[in-house]
N, C-alpha and C positions, 0 to 999 in steps of 0.2 A: 605963714601959718594956715592951718587948714581951717576952712569955714565950717561951722557947725551945721550938721544935717547932710553933709555932702560926703559921699563915699568916693574913694579913689577908685576909678575903673581902669583896668588895665588898658594900656594904650592899644595893644594888638590883641584882640580876643583870640583864643585857641581855635585853630582851624578844624572845622567840622568835616569828618571824613565823608567823601561823596559816596552815596549808596549806589551800588551797581544795579542796573535794571534786572527785575526777576527773570530767571531763566525760563524760557518757553519749553513746554514738553515737546520732545522730539516726535514728529509724526511719522508713521510708517511709510515706506516708499509706495507709490501707487502700484497697484497690482496690474501686471501685464495680462491682457486678454489671452486666454489659453485656446489654442486651436485644437480641434478634434484629432485624435491619432489617426494616422493613415490606415485605411482598410486593407486587411490582409487578403492575399489572393484567395479566391474561393469562398470568402465570407460574405454574408448578405450585407448590404448597405444599411446604415442606421435608419431607423423609421423617422419619418418627418411628420411634424404635427400638421393635421389637416389633410395629409396626402392619403389616398385610397390605394392600398397594395392589391395586386392581382391575386386571385384565389390560388392556393397552393395545389398543385396537381396531386392526385392520390399516388401514394408510393406503392411499391410492389407488395410489401408486407401488409398493407391495409386492404388489398384487394381480396374479394371473397375467393376462398379456395374451391376449385371445382369438385363437385360431389362424385364420388366413385361410382362407376356403373355396377350395378347389381345384377349378377347372372341369373339366368332363369333356373327355376327348380324343376326337378324331374316330376312329371305330372302323376296323378293317381293311376291313370290307365297305363302309363308307362311302367309303373311299379307292379301292376298286375301282370303286364306282359313279361316283365323281368322275372317275377315269381314263377310264372309257367315255365320259363326256360330253366329255372333253377330245379323245379320239381322233376321236370322231364330229364334234365341232365343227371340228376341223382338216380332216377329210375334206370336209365340207359347204362350208367356206370355199374350199378349193382348187377344188372342183367349181363353186362359184358363180363364182369368178374365171375359170376356164376358159370357162364359158358366157357370161359378160359379154364376155370378149375375143373370143370367137367371133362373138357378135352384132355387135360393132363391126367386125370384119373383114368380116362378111356385108354390113353396110350400106355400108361403103366400096367393096366390090367390085360391089355392085349399082348404083352410080352410073355405071358404064360399060356397063350393059345398056340395052335398049330401054325398059324401064320402071324408071327409077331411083327413082322416088317409092315404088313398092311394095316394092322391095328395101330402101330405107331404113327404111321402116316395120317391115318384118319384122325387120331387124337391130336396130333400136331396141327392139323388143318382147322380142327374145331377150336383149339386153343388160340390159334392165330386170329380167327374171326372174333373171338371173345375179347382179345386184347385190343382189336380195332374198335369194337364197341366201347370198350373202357376209355380209349382215347377220345372218341367222339362225344361220350357223356361228360368226360371232365372239361372239354373245351366249352360244351354248351353250358355247363355249370358255372365256369368262369365268366362266360359272356353274360349270363343272367345276373351274376353278382356285380360285374362291371357296369352294366346298364342300369341297374338299381342305384348305384352310387354316382351316376352321372358321367361315367367314362365313355368318350366317343369311340374308343376301339371296341369296347363291350357292345355298344349300340350297333356298330357296323356288323360284327360277328353274329349278333342276335338277328339282324335283318337277314343275313345270308341263311341262317338256320330257319328262320321263318318262311323265306321264299322256297327253299328246298323242301321243307316239310310239306307246305301247301301243294307243291308239285307232285310229291309223292302220294299225297291224299287224292289229288285230282286224277292222277294215273290209276289209283286203285279203283275210283269210281267208273272210269271209263273202261278199264280192262277186267274188272271183276277180280280184285286181288283176294289174297288169302284171308284178309281180315273182314271180307264182306263189305257191302255198301255202307253199313252203319259205322263200322271202324274207320273206314276211308273218309267218310264225311266228317267224323270227329277230328281226324288228323288234319284235314283240310281247313276246318273252321278254326281250330286251336292255333296252328301255325300261320294261317292267314291273318288272324287277329294280331298275333305277335309282330308280323311284318308291317301291317298297316299302322299300328300304334307307334312302333318305333320309327317309322318313316315320318309320320305327320303330327303325332302328338307326344313327342318325347319330353320336351321341356317347355315351360312357360316363357313368354317373351321376356328379354331383358329389359330392365327399368333404369333410367338415368337417376 
């Protein structure tokens, strides 16, 4: 019989399931040290801390561009000399045209005289000299325009006209020309001025 106050305990208590240890969180694998990428050919090496880099030489596009050289301008005296050539060239051209026209009229009128051949020859000679004067005047006119605008050829031709005109004026003074001493002196002074100015005071010096 069972004793009062005593409970029957099972002979073999139920087995308690063994608890598994808690799972540890998986740690990431250790990072491998990264090596810098190899330098490409022609590229600059990476800057290092604390190192002083040499100064970069100036490149061609940063260099100051050279200033253009400014040519000299025609001086005021040279423009006066050029204007003299222009005026004298116009006068000689007009005079030559009048002489050539007069020679042509003389030849035409001489055809109605008793000696038409002689009148025609004289008229043709006068017209020829008139045409020569026209050519001389036109060249002098163009030389004056060219020297005014800074043309080297115009300057050279103007100097030639100035020297020849001065010699003609000097010859008139020494030989008593048809224009008289006053006219020869004016020709000498005017053309001498043209020659001297175009020789020595044509343009201002060039500046850099």
